[in-house]
C-alpha positions in Angstrom: -11.4 3.2 4.8 -9.5 4.5 1.8 -8.7 8.1 1.6 -7.2 9.4 -1.7 -5.0 12.4 -2.2 -5.6 13.7 -5.7 -2.9 16.2 -5.4 -0.2 13.8 -4.5 2.4 12.7 -6.8 1.7 8.9 -6.0 -0.6 7.5 -8.4 -4.2 6.6 -7.2 -3.7 2.8 -7.9 -0.7 3.1 -5.7 -2.4 4.9 -2.9 -5.2 2.1 -2.9 -2.5 -0.6 -2.7 -0.6 1.1 0.0 -3.7 1.8 2.2 -5.3 -1.7 1.7 -1.8 -3.2 2.7 -1.7 -0.8 5.8 -5.1 -1.8 6.9 -4.1 -5.4 6.5 -1.0 -5.0 8.6 -2.8 -3.1 11.3 -5.4 -5.8 11.6 -8.5 -3.7 10.3 -8.7 -5.9 7.5 -8.5 -9.6 8.5 -7.9 -12.6 6.5 -11.0 -13.6 4.7 -12.7 -10.3 5.0 -14.7 -9.4 1.9 -13.7 -6.1 0.2 -15.7 -4.0 -2.2 -15.9 -5.0 -5.9 -14.0 -3.1 -8.4 -17.1 -1.1 -9.3 -18.5 -0.4 -5.9 -14.8 0.8 -4.8 -14.8 3.1 -7.8 -18.1 4.5 -7.1 -17.3 5.0 -3.4 -13.9 6.8 -4.4 -15.2 8.6 -7.4 -12.7 7.2 -9.7 -12.8 4.9 -12.8 -13.1 1.3 -12.4 -10.0 0.7 -14.3 -7.8 2.2 -11.5 -9.2 0.2 -8.9 -8.8 -2.9 -11.1 -5.3 -2.0 -11.6 -4.8 -1.8 -7.9 -6.6 -5.1 -7.3 -4.6 -7.0 -9.9 -1.4 -5.8 -8.2 -2.7 -6.7 -4.8 -3.7 -10.2 -6.3 -0.3 -10.7 -7.8 1.4 -9.9 -4.5 -0.9 -12.3 -2.6 -2.7 -9.8 -0.5 -6.2 -10.3 -1.9 -8.0 -13.2 -3.7 -10.9 -13.2 -6.0 -13.4 -15.9 -6.1 -15.4 -16.0 -9.2 -19.2 -15.3 -8.3 -18.3 -14.7 -4.6 -16.3 -11.8 -4.6 -12.8 -10.3 -3.5 -11.4 -11.1 -0.1 -8.2 -10.6 1.9 -6.0 -13.6 1.4 -6.3 -16.2 4.1 -2.6 -16.6 4.2 -0.4 -13.9 3.1 3.2 -15.0 2.5 5.8 -12.5 3.2 8.3 -12.9 0.5 11.1 -10.7 -0.6 10.8 -8.8 -3.9 14.0 -7.8 -5.1 12.7 -5.4 -7.8 10.4 -3.7 -5.1 13.2 -3.4 -2.7 15.4 -1.8 -5.3 12.6 0.6 -5.9 12.1 1.4 -2.3 15.9 1.8 -1.9 15.8 4.6 -4.6 12.9 6.3 -2.8 14.7 6.2 0.4 17.8 7.5 -1.4 15.9 10.5 -2.6 14.1 11.2 0.8 17.4 10.9 2.6 19.1 13.6 0.4 16.1 15.8 1.1 16.5 15.3 4.8 20.4 15.9 4.7 19.6 19.2 2.8 17.4 20.2 5.6 20.2 19.7 8.1 19.2 16.3 9.5 22.1 14.0 10.4 22.6 10.3 10.4 21.2 9.9 14.0 18.0 11.9 13.5 17.3 10.3 10.1 17.7 6.7 11.7 15.5 7.8 14.8 12.8 9.1 12.4 12.7 5.8 10.5 12.7 3.9 13.7 9.8 5.9 15.0 7.9 5.5 11.8 8.5 1.6 12.0 7.3 1.7 15.6 4.0 3.4 14.6 3.3 0.9 11.9 4.0 -2.2 14.3 
């Protein structure tokens, strides 16, 4: 379910977060679904448990997963969609960087907006 790119600039824990969120959004992981323990996930992905723990802590902070002592870690029953201004600012900076790259490749505003629109539709 989770595929890591060890050559990516994106830290491993962020890749885990992104992919779990993606699977939740697509309905592959439904509310109440148990996910592997930190140790099991680390073994499956051949990474350190600390990396998985960091991803799980952030997912729990965001309300995507919840850990019930003695029972396991689950996709949250109710995921609240709430704005996170810090995260929005970080994403805006990432967008800015990518837009600069696209403009340097000759893409105009219309093509960039269409690219984003298509990506958004793929995620829906």
